[in-house]
VOGU-3710 file (C-alpha; in Angstrom, 3 decimals, decimal comma):
1> mvsksysnll> -25,045/-7,448/-15,342  -22,603/-4,625/-15,987  -23,790/-1,310/-14,612  -24,351/1,452/-17,123  -22,074/3,497/-14,874  -19,186/1,737/-16,616  -20,663/1,555/-20,092  -18,821/4,414/-21,729  -15,229/3,338/-21,201  -14,104/5,125/-24,354
11> elasgesptf> -14,959/8,444/-22,728  -12,912/7,478/-19,720  -9,977/6,290/-21,778  -9,933/9,556/-23,687  -10,003/11,591/-20,508  -13,297/13,268/-21,352  -15,895/13,969/-18,730  -18,395/11,128/-18,473  -21,981/11,859/-19,417  -24,375/9,329/-18,076
21> glmsrripri> -27,819/9,475/-16,607  -28,376/11,256/-13,368  -24,696/11,453/-12,503  -24,183/14,347/-14,911  -26,239/16,494/-12,573  -25,192/17,857/-9,228  -24,843/15,099/-6,656  -26,640/15,803/-3,405  -24,944/15,593/-0,053  -27,516/12,981/1,011
31> mtvaglisdi> -29,982/10,951/-1,031  -33,657/11,128/-0,189  -34,547/7,711/-1,569  -32,079/4,877/-1,696  -30,816/4,299/-5,190  -32,413/7,472/-6,567  -31,171/11,029/-6,670  -33,503/13,885/-5,916  -34,549/16,306/-8,636  -32,216/19,234/-8,339
41> dddksesvcs> -32,029/22,523/-10,133  -29,474/22,112/-12,929  -28,367/25,726/-12,636  -24,589/25,459/-12,509  -24,357/28,398/-10,149  -26,023/26,185/-7,559  -23,671/23,255/-8,141  -21,454/22,053/-5,341  -18,778/21,098/-7,869  -18,736/24,318/-9,856
51> dpssssalrd> -18,965/26,869/-7,040  -15,849/26,916/-4,878  -17,417/29,200/-2,319  -20,347/26,897/-1,731  -18,137/23,850/-1,143  -16,006/25,706/1,378  -19,087/26,371/3,491  -19,821/22,651/3,758  -18,136/20,199/6,077  -15,674/17,779/4,591
61> riiivanqlp> -17,291/14,452/3,940  -15,900/10,939/3,951  -17,520/7,805/2,570  -16,428/4,760/4,554  -16,846/1,536/2,602  -16,654/-1,961/4,072  -18,201/-5,354/3,631  -20,529/-4,833/6,618  -22,292/-1,733/7,893  -21,804/-0,856/11,583
71> iraqrktdgs> -25,492/-1,620/12,121  -27,376/-4,211/14,167  -30,719/-5,266/12,677  -33,490/-7,414/14,068  -37,079/-7,995/13,103  -39,792/-6,482/15,239  -41,114/-9,013/17,710  -44,481/-7,397/18,437  -46,093/-9,061/15,443  -45,838/-6,029/13,172
81> kgwifswded> -43,748/-6,024/10,046  -40,496/-4,177/9,854  -37,067/-3,923/11,402  -35,366/-2,385/14,409  -31,934/-0,898/13,710  -29,218/0,272/16,089  -25,523/1,096/15,933  -23,092/-1,783/16,419  -20,928/-0,307/19,177  -18,269/-2,989/18,662
91> slllqlrdgi> -17,722/-2,070/15,013  -14,370/-0,468/14,213  -16,081/1,595/11,505  -18,334/3,253/14,056  -15,470/3,779/16,453  -13,346/5,526/13,838  -16,208/7,977/13,223  -16,044/8,973/16,875  -12,284/9,251/16,522  -12,563/11,557/13,510
101> gdhdmeviyv> -15,177/13,719/15,198  -18,631/13,873/13,687  -18,645/17,663/14,038  -15,508/18,042/11,919  -16,402/15,664/9,109  -19,643/14,175/7,843  -19,443/10,378/7,643  -21,445/8,155/5,302  -21,219/4,371/5,372  -21,599/1,998/2,442
111> gclkedvhpn> -21,879/-1,736/3,093  -24,046/-4,794/3,628  -26,264/-5,761/6,529  -25,524/-8,986/8,378  -29,161/-10,020/8,053  -30,968/-10,997/4,854  -33,628/-8,495/3,778  -36,367/-9,558/1,390  -36,308/-7,633/-1,925  -39,790/-6,269/-1,167
121> eqdevsqill> -38,439/-4,596/1,974  -35,162/-3,292/0,609  -36,386/0,135/-0,479  -37,944/0,838/2,894  -34,883/-0,419/4,768  -32,594/1,673/2,552  -34,632/4,773/3,286  -34,545/4,230/7,053  -30,819/3,507/7,137  -30,004/6,524/5,018
131> etfkcvatfl> -32,141/9,055/6,832  -31,468/7,789/10,361  -27,904/6,480/10,210  -26,459/7,939/6,969  -25,820/4,388/5,815  -26,124/3,270/2,195  -27,151/-0,387/2,253  -25,768/-2,720/-0,414  -28,053/-5,683/-0,999  -26,621/-8,797/-2,606
141> ppdlfsryyh> -28,510/-11,877/-3,815  -27,852/-14,722/-1,328  -26,148/-16,936/-3,905  -23,854/-14,131/-5,066  -23,007/-13,185/-1,483  -22,169/-16,794/-0,629  -19,816/-17,184/-3,593  -18,225/-13,788/-2,905  -17,853/-13,937/0,887  -17,811/-17,586/1,948
151> gfckqqlwpl> -16,304/-18,610/-1,381  -13,601/-16,244/-2,632  -12,973/-14,113/0,474  -12,969/-16,806/3,139  -11,821/-19,858/1,188  -9,231/-18,277/-1,108  -8,014/-14,800/-0,120  -8,190/-15,151/3,655  -6,222/-18,432/3,902  -3,591/-17,253/1,416
161> fhymlplspd> -3,097/-13,947/3,226  -2,567/-15,999/6,386  0,118/-18,087/4,643  -1,961/-21,176/3,943  -1,454/-22,532/0,432  -4,097/-24,820/-1,127  -1,676/-27,714/-1,515  -4,631/-30,062/-1,278  -8,379/-29,473/-1,549  -8,625/-29,685/2,258
171> lggrfnrslw> -6,099/-26,884/2,813  -8,004/-23,789/1,731  -9,814/-23,445/-1,535  -8,187/-23,998/-4,898  -8,584/-21,020/-7,193  -12,036/-20,978/-8,735  -12,666/-18,604/-11,635  -16,410/-18,395/-10,987  -15,801/-17,328/-7,364  -13,374/-14,676/-8,594
181> qayvsvnkif> -16,005/-13,381/-10,994  -18,497/-13,205/-8,109  -15,934/-11,194/-6,126  -15,471/-8,740/-8,997  -19,246/-8,460/-9,493  -19,806/-7,581/-5,840  -17,069/-4,955/-5,976  -18,870/-3,437/-8,989  -22,127/-3,349/-7,050  -20,392/-1,527/-4,199
191> adrimevinp> -19,000/0,969/-6,723  -22,517/1,597/-8,046  -23,782/2,368/-4,556  -20,919/4,765/-3,903  -21,608/6,563/-7,171  -25,134/7,321/-6,035  -23,907/9,497/-3,168  -20,383/10,619/-3,979  -19,411/14,173/-4,811  -16,184/13,224/-6,598
201> eddfvwvhdy> -14,561/16,655/-6,444  -14,921/17,009/-2,677  -15,543/13,699/-0,918  -12,924/11,351/0,468  -13,492/7,604/0,111  -11,958/5,143/2,570  -12,244/1,450/1,595  -11,598/-1,248/4,183  -10,100/-4,709/3,927  -9,581/-7,580/1,526
211> hlmvlptflr> -13,275/-8,006/0,669  -13,085/-4,937/-1,620  -9,601/-4,985/-3,114  -10,674/-4,326/-6,707  -13,119/-1,553/-5,790  -10,454/1,185/-6,271  -10,261/0,323/-9,987  -13,993/0,832/-10,552  -13,987/4,146/-8,676  -10,850/5,422/-10,404
221> krfnrvklgf> -12,294/4,346/-13,744  -15,366/6,492/-13,169  -13,676/9,430/-11,447  -10,025/9,869/-12,397  -9,382/12,308/-9,535  -11,322/10,565/-6,770  -9,653/10,968/-3,361  -9,344/7,337/-2,389  -7,739/5,495/0,515  -7,568/1,775/1,222
231> flhspfpsse> -6,658/0,015/4,467  -5,870/-3,693/4,693  -6,759/-5,148/8,095  -5,358/-8,613/7,369  -1,704/-9,581/6,900  -0,169/-9,108/3,458  1,908/-12,228/2,745  5,458/-12,413/1,463  5,931/-12,341/-2,297  6,773/-16,058/-2,350
241> iyktlpiree> 3,274/-16,802/-1,038  1,397/-14,025/-2,819  2,769/-14,841/-6,265  0,964/-18,202/-6,220  -2,338/-16,328/-6,610  -3,509/-16,586/-10,245  -4,977/-13,058/-10,175  -1,970/-11,551/-8,414  -1,369/-8,695/-10,851  -5,045/-7,768/-11,055
251> llrallnadl> -5,219/-7,268/-7,298  -1,969/-5,289/-7,163  -3,017/-2,978/-9,979  -6,442/-2,505/-8,399  -4,899/-1,452/-5,085  -2,556/0,927/-6,892  -5,620/2,828/-8,128  -5,941/4,097/-4,543  -4,062/7,218/-3,459  -3,080/5,875/-0,043
261> igfhtfdyar> -2,714/2,235/1,030  -2,508/1,470/4,731  -1,037/-1,521/6,579  -0,806/-2,398/10,261  2,898/-3,244/10,286  6,118/-2,553/8,454  6,363/-6,216/7,429  2,978/-6,147/5,664  3,937/-2,957/3,801  7,350/-4,390/2,902
271> hflsccsrml> 5,748/-7,511/1,457  3,367/-5,412/-0,653  6,195/-3,239/-1,971  8,235/-6,347/-2,751  5,323/-7,794/-4,757  4,961/-4,538/-6,704  8,675/-4,585/-7,429  8,940/-8,239/-8,440  5,665/-8,584/-10,362  5,088/-5,100/-11,777
281> gltyeskrgy> 8,642/-3,754/-11,918  7,748/-0,723/-9,784  10,138/1,119/-7,510  9,434/3,039/-4,356  11,249/5,727/-2,443  10,948/7,505/0,860  10,475/11,265/0,712  10,502/13,254/3,951  9,440/10,184/5,882  6,667/9,144/3,468
291> igleyygrtv> 6,906/6,011/1,345  5,658/6,496/-2,222  5,252/4,279/-5,291  5,402/5,978/-8,669  2,632/4,495/-10,806  2,049/6,076/-14,242  2,732/9,566/-12,945  0,668/9,158/-9,783  2,339/8,809/-6,403  0,658/6,061/-4,391
301> sikilpvgih> 1,520/6,604/-0,729  2,071/3,747/1,709  0,983/4,191/5,319  2,187/1,997/8,193  -0,160/2,525/11,107  -1,468/-0,053/13,589  -5,081/0,494/14,548  -6,049/1,251/18,147  -9,022/0,751/20,429  -11,881/3,096/21,333
311> mgqlqsvlsl> -10,819/4,411/24,738  -14,114/6,135/25,481  -16,199/3,057/24,781  -13,957/0,783/26,825  -13,867/3,138/29,794  -17,631/3,537/29,724  -18,082/-0,250/29,805  -15,619/-0,484/32,700  -17,853/1,939/34,616  -21,062/-0,091/34,146
321> peteekvael> -22,641/-1,638/37,274  -22,960/-4,902/35,327  -19,191/-4,964/34,869  -18,594/-4,469/38,589  -21,043/-7,258/39,409  -19,371/-9,652/36,944  -15,913/-8,808/38,319  -17,105/-9,540/41,841  -18,575/-12,849/40,637  -15,308/-13,879/38,969
331> lkqycdqgri> -13,263/-12,883/42,021  -15,417/-15,149/44,137  -15,239/-17,963/41,562  -11,464/-17,872/41,053  -9,399/-15,584/43,260  -11,211/-16,377/46,490  -10,575/-20,063/45,746  -6,843/-19,418/45,437  -6,865/-19,646/41,634  -4,767/-17,527/39,247
341> mllgvddmdi> -6,533/-16,820/35,970  -4,770/-16,975/32,609  -7,017/-15,703/29,828  -7,315/-16,419/26,112  -9,850/-14,650/23,893  -9,921/-15,810/20,275  -12,192/-16,433/17,332  -12,761/-20,113/16,679  -10,685/-20,424/13,513  -7,609/-22,279/12,337
351> fkgislklla> -5,226/-19,308/12,599  -5,880/-18,271/16,205  -3,747/-21,080/17,646  -6,218/-22,152/20,346  -5,100/-25,789/20,230  -1,420/-24,769/20,472  -2,233/-22,662/23,527  -3,994/-25,597/25,147  -1,014/-27,865/24,460  1,259/-25,268/26,084
361> meqllmqhpe> -1,024/-25,217/29,130  -0,792/-28,996/29,288  2,997/-28,760/29,065  3,070/-26,152/31,849  1,157/-28,429/34,204  3,399/-31,379/33,323  6,680/-29,518/33,810  5,590/-27,422/36,810  3,456/-29,502/39,166  3,443/-26,570/41,611
371> wrgkvvlvqi> 0,900/-24,788/39,408  -1,587/-27,653/39,486  -4,673/-26,659/41,417  -3,622/-22,999/41,277  -3,617/-21,874/37,631  -6,732/-21,851/35,463  -6,761/-21,064/31,746  -10,065/-19,498/30,766  -10,406/-19,759/26,992  -13,158/-17,618/25,492
381> anpargrgkd> -13,856/-18,883/21,961  -15,843/-16,410/19,911  -17,993/-17,818/17,087  -16,108/-18,302/13,808  -16,719/-15,690/11,100  -16,392/-18,240/8,309  -17,774/-21,691/7,932  -16,595/-24,980/6,583  -14,781/-28,168/7,416  -11,769/-26,442/8,954
391> vkevqaetss> -13,927/-24,638/11,541  -15,558/-27,899/12,611  -12,151/-29,533/12,916  -10,873/-26,732/15,155  -13,953/-26,978/17,349  -13,584/-30,753/17,680  -9,853/-30,587/18,432  -10,341/-27,830/21,005  -13,079/-29,742/22,847  -11,126/-32,999/22,901
401> tvkrinetfg> -7,926/-31,283/24,124  -9,779/-29,465/26,912  -11,402/-32,719/27,980  -8,049/-34,548/28,052  -6,323/-31,850/30,119  -9,150/-31,613/32,625  -9,308/-35,396/33,015  -5,537/-35,582/33,521  -4,939/-32,647/35,869  -8,359/-31,814/37,237
411> kpgynpvvli> -9,787/-32,716/40,627  -13,049/-32,066/42,429  -13,687/-28,313/42,391  -10,809/-27,635/39,954  -10,621/-27,763/36,177  -7,353/-26,360/34,789  -9,074/-25,277/31,536  -12,441/-23,559/31,306  -13,753/-23,324/27,727  -16,427/-20,705/27,070
421> deplkfyeri> -17,714/-21,260/23,548  -20,940/-19,289/23,850  -21,154/-15,607/22,853  -20,406/-13,259/25,761  -21,605/-9,714/26,155  -18,880/-7,112/25,915  -19,025/-6,167/29,610  -18,622/-9,844/30,541  -15,482/-10,116/28,436  -14,138/-6,921/30,019
431> ayyvvaeccl> -14,709/-8,410/33,465  -12,544/-11,408/32,565  -9,802/-8,997/31,441  -9,963/-7,185/34,803  -9,495/-10,384/36,796  -6,954/-12,201/34,602  -3,350/-12,142/35,791  -2,034/-12,774/32,283  -3,499/-12,643/28,771  -2,314/-15,175/26,163
441> vtavrdgmnl> -2,587/-14,417/22,437  -0,893/-17,196/20,472  -2,339/-16,820/16,983  -0,194/-18,383/14,275  -1,062/-15,470/11,990  -3,263/-12,432/12,569  -3,539/-9,036/10,945  -3,619/-6,954/14,117  -5,551/-8,403/17,104  -6,711/-5,807/19,630
451> ipyeyiisrq> -7,292/-8,262/22,496  -3,994/-7,269/24,223  -4,938/-3,575/23,986  -8,357/-4,196/25,541  -6,725/-6,247/28,294  -4,233/-3,491/29,165  -6,917/-0,793/29,457  -9,153/-3,110/31,468  -6,325/-3,853/33,916  -5,857/-0,111/34,410
461> gnekldkvlg> -9,464/-0,101/35,614  -11,024/2,785/37,560  -11,769/3,785/41,170  -14,962/1,719/41,444  -13,246/-1,427/40,181  -10,326/-0,797/42,533  -12,774/-1,001/45,436  -14,202/-4,263/44,086  -10,666/-5,647/43,736  -9,713/-4,419/47,207
471> lepstpkksm> -6,996/-2,087/45,887  -5,966/1,290/47,244  -6,270/4,169/44,704  -2,487/4,658/44,800  -1,702/1,015/44,107  0,273/0,666/40,825  -1,540/-1,405/38,243  0,007/-4,453/36,622  -0,587/-6,746/33,656  1,246/-9,481/31,790
481> lvvsefigcs> 1,068/-10,440/28,146  2,290/-13,479/26,244  1,849/-12,723/22,547  2,690/-14,459/19,299  5,389/-12,859/17,192  3,139/-13,445/14,164  0,394/-10,962/15,066  0,253/-7,323/14,022  0,173/-5,815/17,519  3,336/-7,620/18,622
491> pslsgairvn> 5,822/-4,891/17,497  3,865/-2,285/19,496  4,063/-4,249/22,768  7,735/-4,249/23,653  7,013/-5,267/27,242  5,167/-8,439/26,289  6,776/-11,877/26,305  6,921/-12,719/22,597  6,740/-16,351/21,568  6,725/-18,596/18,541
501> pwnidavada> 3,304/-20,250/19,014  4,485/-23,377/17,213  7,093/-23,956/19,919  4,982/-25,518/22,671  7,863/-25,654/25,158  8,667/-21,977/24,637  5,039/-20,938/25,171  4,846/-23,028/28,347  8,061/-21,409/29,617  6,620/-17,955/28,790
511> mdsalemaep> 3,484/-18,741/30,798  5,651/-19,800/33,744  7,773/-16,627/33,409  4,652/-14,478/33,426  3,418/-16,151/36,590  6,796/-15,922/38,357  7,684/-12,361/37,334  8,264/-9,889/40,151  5,470/-7,421/40,872  7,543/-4,253/40,186
521> ekqlrhekhy> 8,501/-5,640/36,755  4,860/-6,354/35,927  3,965/-2,821/36,959  6,677/-1,259/34,791  5,631/-3,276/31,756  1,982/-2,381/32,290  2,768/1,318/32,634  4,729/1,279/29,384  1,957/-0,528/27,508  -0,803/1,645/28,949
531> ryvsthdvgy> 0,994/4,813/27,901  1,235/3,596/24,301  -2,257/2,088/23,971  -4,031/5,070/25,557  -2,346/7,591/23,235  -2,530/5,507/20,033  -6,259/4,862/20,046  -8,667/4,470/17,128  -9,056/8,257/16,907  -5,312/8,728/16,491
541> warsflqdle> -5,300/6,023/13,820  -8,229/7,488/11,854  -7,020/11,090/12,024  -3,494/10,143/10,999  -4,739/8,143/8,007  -7,042/10,944/6,820  -4,323/13,570/7,205  -2,056/11,533/4,951  -4,890/10,933/2,489  -5,545/14,658/2,254
551> rtcqdhvrrr> -1,838/15,364/1,784  -1,533/12,713/-0,932  -4,509/14,092/-2,867  -3,448/17,743/-2,751  -2,114/17,875/-6,307  -5,095/16,086/-7,927  -6,573/19,291/-9,318  -3,406/20,403/-11,082  -2,738/17,085/-12,836  -3,904/16,170/-16,300
561> cwgigfglsf> -5,281/12,630/-16,222  -5,899/10,000/-18,874  -7,536/6,663/-18,223  -5,924/3,781/-20,116  -6,478/0,029/-20,175  -9,591/-2,094/-19,973  -11,142/-4,148/-17,214  -8,970/-4,576/-14,137  -5,927/-3,370/-16,094  -7,359/0,139/-16,044
571> rvvaldpsfr> -5,101/2,820/-14,600  -4,795/6,567/-14,767  -1,809/8,325/-16,304  -1,237/11,620/-14,505  0,892/14,251/-16,190  1,944/17,749/-15,271  -0,261/20,389/-16,975  2,774/21,888/-18,697  3,858/18,544/-20,214  3,288/18,668/-23,980
581> klsmehivsa> 4,618/17,501/-27,315  7,673/19,347/-28,551  6,755/21,572/-31,480  9,209/21,609/-34,375  8,327/25,219/-35,187  8,875/26,306/-31,592  12,307/24,728/-31,151  13,570/25,706/-34,614  12,585/29,318/-33,914  14,441/29,241/-30,611
591> yrrtktrail> 17,428/27,551/-32,253  17,682/30,276/-34,907  17,751/33,214/-32,500  20,193/31,771/-29,939  23,985/31,875/-30,057  25,348/29,493/-27,407  23,764/26,051/-27,448  24,165/22,891/-25,341  22,766/19,660/-26,824  22,764/16,434/-24,762
601> ldydgtlmpq> 21,514/13,241/-26,413  21,024/9,769/-25,022  21,809/7,010/-27,536  19,947/3,697/-27,003  16,209/4,297/-27,223  16,695/7,918/-28,298  18,827/8,091/-31,437  18,717/4,308/-31,895  15,521/2,222/-31,426  15,745/-0,298/-28,590
611> asidksptsk> 14,492/-3,043/-30,910  17,336/-2,617/-33,404  19,628/-5,612/-33,671  22,544/-3,593/-35,086  23,065/-0,840/-32,506  25,812/1,021/-34,357  24,859/4,459/-35,779  23,928/4,714/-39,454  25,784/6,959/-41,877  22,710/9,213/-41,828
621> sigiinglcr> 22,936/9,620/-38,062  26,678/10,360/-38,293  25,979/12,994/-40,933  23,290/14,683/-38,804  25,524/14,761/-35,729  28,437/16,179/-37,733  26,094/18,816/-39,127  25,267/19,917/-35,570  28,891/19,721/-34,414  30,199/21,877/-37,265
631> dknnmvfivs> 28,151/24,791/-35,961  30,603/26,752/-33,766  27,691/27,863/-31,563  26,930/24,267/-30,558  28,400/21,932/-27,947  26,976/18,463/-28,660  27,280/15,494/-26,304  26,286/11,836/-26,542  25,543/10,561/-23,020  25,314/6,767/-22,889
641> arsrktlgew> 25,709/3,717/-20,658  27,927/2,066/-23,262  31,706/1,701/-22,891  34,100/4,391/-24,075  35,718/1,919/-26,464  32,422/1,172/-28,229  31,323/4,811/-28,397  34,783/5,948/-29,493  34,766/3,507/-32,413  31,181/4,232/-33,465
651> fspcenlgia> 31,570/8,014/-33,457  35,171/8,271/-34,674  34,038/10,281/-37,760  32,653/13,011/-35,453  35,645/15,223/-34,612  33,865/17,814/-32,477  31,430/15,475/-30,669  31,649/15,211/-26,900  31,043/11,759/-25,408  30,117/10,677/-21,874
661> aehgyflrlk> 30,517/6,895/-21,528  29,330/4,463/-18,844  26,713/6,888/-17,526  29,284/9,694/-17,398  32,114/7,967/-15,570  34,345/8,667/-18,604  34,174/11,988/-20,442  35,891/13,665/-23,373  35,012/16,999/-24,968  36,292/16,181/-28,484
671> rdvewetcgp> 37,643/13,201/-30,408  41,300/14,169/-30,146  41,431/14,990/-26,430  42,131/12,579/-23,588  39,384/10,818/-21,674  38,907/12,028/-18,125  37,029/10,444/-15,221  34,179/12,178/-13,434  34,321/10,138/-10,241  36,791/8,443/-7,916
681> vaecswkqia> 39,160/5,978/-9,561  37,297/2,696/-9,879  38,637/-0,137/-7,722  37,620/-3,284/-9,573  38,668/-6,117/-7,285  34,949/-6,678/-6,641  34,696/-8,153/-10,141  36,517/-11,280/-8,967  33,618/-11,890/-6,552  30,745/-10,794/-8,784
691> epvmklytet> 31,770/-12,402/-12,076  31,538/-16,064/-10,948  28,060/-15,407/-9,553  26,947/-13,708/-12,763  28,408/-16,544/-14,839  26,382/-19,008/-12,800  23,179/-17,204/-13,713  24,273/-16,794/-17,311  24,646/-20,554/-17,581  21,174/-21,152/-16,128
701> tdgstiedke> 19,353/-18,298/-17,909  18,781/-18,843/-21,601  19,658/-15,843/-23,765  21,592/-13,926/-21,104  25,092/-12,526/-21,581  27,764/-10,682/-19,600  29,420/-7,519/-20,870  32,677/-6,620/-19,114  33,191/-2,857/-18,993  35,961/-0,926/-17,318
711> tslvwreref> 33,878/0,092/-14,309  31,085/-2,434/-14,406  29,872/-5,881/-15,318  26,589/-5,882/-17,180  24,334/-8,931/-17,104  21,773/-8,744/-19,881  18,631/-10,842/-19,983  16,440/-9,998/-22,971  15,487/-6,336/-22,453  16,655/-6,261/-18,847
721> ylfgvpcevl> 20,252/-5,566/-17,909  22,086/-5,360/-14,648  25,081/-3,348/-13,643  27,365/-4,912/-11,051  29,587/-2,166/-9,650  30,608/-0,553/-6,337  27,286/1,121/-6,032  24,215/2,726/-4,688  21,253/0,391/-5,125  18,405/1,861/-7,158
731> lsqislshhi> 16,289/-1,223/-7,685  16,794/-4,501/-5,902  15,197/-7,780/-6,775  17,827/-10,243/-5,671  17,605/-13,739/-4,235  20,719/-15,805/-4,896  19,171/-18,803/-3,189  16,031/-18,666/-5,315  17,481/-18,444/-8,842  16,877/-14,693/-9,219
741> vhhllenegv> 19,484/-11,991/-9,621  18,067/-8,640/-10,655  20,028/-5,624/-9,499  20,099/-2,259/-11,164  23,071/-0,429/-9,803  24,713/2,870/-10,453  28,364/3,912/-10,151  28,825/5,549/-6,798  28,650/9,314/-7,219  28,239/9,125/-11,015
751> skglvakrll> 25,117/9,793/-13,054  23,979/11,412/-16,278  22,857/14,367/-14,189  26,490/15,065/-13,278  27,386/15,046/-16,983  24,782/17,752/-17,624  26,051/19,774/-14,673  29,668/19,415/-15,866  28,841/20,479/-19,424  26,953/23,576/-18,277
761> simqekgpsp> 29,811/24,442/-15,941  32,388/24,157/-18,757  30,319/26,384/-21,029  29,868/28,937/-18,235  33,653/29,060/-17,627  34,375/29,578/-21,335  31,535/32,065/-21,535  28,950/33,038/-22,270  26,443/30,728/-20,473  24,226/28,815/-22,907
771> dfvlcigddr> 21,013/30,492/-24,011  19,709/27,265/-25,617  19,705/23,846/-23,917  18,269/20,691/-25,481  18,335/17,400/-23,589  16,670/14,218/-24,940  16,498/10,766/-23,348  14,165/7,836/-22,938  14,691/6,070/-19,605  15,044/6,625/-15,889
781> sdedmfevit> 18,763/7,414/-15,995  17,969/10,370/-18,269  15,618/11,836/-15,668  18,721/12,978/-13,768  19,709/15,151/-16,744  16,203/16,612/-17,004  16,227/17,463/-13,323  19,637/19,171/-13,513  18,921/21,385/-16,503  15,490/22,342/-15,130
791> ssmagpsiap> 16,897/23,300/-11,741  19,809/25,159/-13,388  17,466/27,633/-15,066  17,469/29,755/-11,913  21,274/29,695/-11,599  24,249/31,284/-13,379  25,098/28,220/-15,499  22,241/29,030/-17,908  21,526/32,477/-19,394  18,586/34,313/-17,756
801> maevfactvg> 16,257/34,172/-20,770  17,513/30,842/-22,119  15,360/28,486/-24,162  15,430/25,125/-22,309  13,983/21,908/-23,759  13,989/18,743/-21,646  12,368/16,085/-23,824  11,530/12,436/-23,127  10,685/9,712/-25,636  7,032/8,707/-25,463
811> kkpskakyyl> 4,067/10,222/-23,670  4,762/9,117/-20,101  5,332/10,603/-16,650  8,667/12,397/-16,640  10,585/15,309/-15,196  10,887/16,553/-18,760  8,520/19,263/-19,931  8,241/17,937/-23,500  7,968/14,615/-25,303  8,373/13,206/-28,812
821> ddtveivrlm> 6,710/9,965/-29,799  9,675/7,872/-30,973  13,219/7,815/-32,343  11,948/8,635/-35,846  10,657/12,015/-34,632  13,877/12,659/-32,726  16,056/11,978/-35,766  13,762/14,206/-37,833  14,164/16,982/-35,237  17,965/16,633/-35,210
831> qglasvseqt> 17,994/16,709/-38,989  15,933/19,910/-38,956  18,269/21,622/-36,500  21,323/20,493/-38,492  19,754/21,977/-41,627  19,293/25,313/-39,852  22,977/25,285/-38,856  24,085/24,507/-42,409  21,907/27,302/-43,811  23,316/29,732/-41,253
841> nsg> 26,921/28,718/-41,937  26,527/28,884/-45,712  24,808/32,254/-45,387
//
């Protein structure tokens, strides 16, 4: 059932404030009853939103949203009804709260419990969780949860994001529309729960992981200016894999409704940006070290930041007496028997590469008999988070491989592989880290994997553990890591031995290298890793993400926002407050009272509709332009990407018209003067290389053509065209080996912005500087002109009190201050200005 929170989409689309139910009243900082909002005085002077002074006195607040709450729940065992709740100390969500600092920022959690709660108990449980833990529980019907989590998340998204395509029904789940609908429904339910507690003007919202990828759309739909971050903890696949997803655009657009999107590694971020470029046609740029995507006037920031571990929690567990006792037990079991422990800690799933690791261990013992009886691989297999046939297959293969290795290389009192497939307590796992000589992480694909980080900190130990290990306090610590190159933490661990987990021989050699490595080298590598891991902990990660989120959202209040689109196509158009439609009365008035005017006009899409088949100017257009050019106070320029030959022929009747051809590479001030070049002389030998390639794609792409200009080759495919020139790349979507060539390139050092700068400079030299500037264009290349004339207002090239009009075609994000709806309105405007000139001249 659709929540009434989303019922009035027309209000949202129009940009009006929503008016629905209790949400139109002041939202409390904390609910008193789950799902209900307390009665509050409606006096606006008391409102958090309307009183700036009151909000400044409150702590900042962040709502952390994830599939699961950081809560452990168990039923009371004393025979009474009810539940016992406690914090889940292993949860990353809880750890990041400690990293942020609970005194600096109030944290509220929204998510599900791991345990099923009967509907009759849900109100009571909600109340307890809210009042005691500041957690807003989201309860889902079991069938819906199964289709959402075990169905769409674990059988469709999770395998695909780990590069597993459903080539057969056994390899991941084929796309199922009903499971997708369940996923969307659950994301809506999460949005409803957030809306019950959010103060949209003040609160930050941080959404975690692939379970809630469409949630940003529902929040942005309800609150256009919500301060929203999203972090993906899984890999983001390459575009070749991702584009197989039937709902690929829906997910991309949903994520782009966040203000900040975080990834663990550069590769994951690069893949996401590539998908946005190839599938949505979006471009990104780096500004002062920050990567930003322009999306309908909003800048969506991209954050690359690997998560860290909770140093305080790990060090406290290392100090427990239970940990010391377990370490002593393991020393007696392994080290005192002359055994060297290699350690693997992995979830029991198909992507963790447990079987590959075991095969490498088998290979090590075959190739290096000297390690038989000495080396033991302890493989801790945590319970799988998903369920299904693939999990059972992994379990069966792991057990059979362990059995084979132990039967082949084992002897009384020695098993080369010890498989622990029962859940261990955290201190027990830490004890294994302390004792292990080397940690092996050979996942074939993993988002981050913090096992190596935990191992490094555990090997650093403390004074009490040093005594148990028989080490002097001054003894340098050491550790060795063999890690897969396909896991997110790999780039951060430059001292680890990186391996391709599919190459069994290479992994076996890496294990041998780790065992044979000199002690000083192990110590140096450990010191380097410890320095990084200890300073880049979960607190560093959380604070860095929130700082960027706050920076990204700084200009929310000054933007005018409109919601457009329906369903998951919804997005917000953000425009500068000063952006408005150009008034005919305003510009005509300015035109009448000024004496030195500069007029720059784009052609295609501005004076001539893009859809026109015949692109040559009409006699009416020629007459209007001549009317403007005859006015001695005007300098009129056509600035176009077309060739100088074409423009020269089309506008031959216009004696006093200036023309800038091929984006300004060629320029002439009047019809009867020579063309001049505005850049270095073009060296066109590159055409001999580019033209055969472009012809190849012309032959294989129906409807495409090549236009040979003096400084460029243009490959046109329907509405898209490509410039092949010695260049600076603006947008790249090229793959010669995959039947795609899409490059938008610009002449090196040449742009329409330089034409505007040159024209203003010429007028300044002739004197006086223009007191009226009109610049109209419709596409991205025209933004350079808008930027130049706007920035020139403070300089000598424009008169101090000049009337400046930068105008784009269509109501869209632009550097222009004004807009007109279409070419019809632009021609009407030009005709009006020409009429004023004729009246003035005849007068």
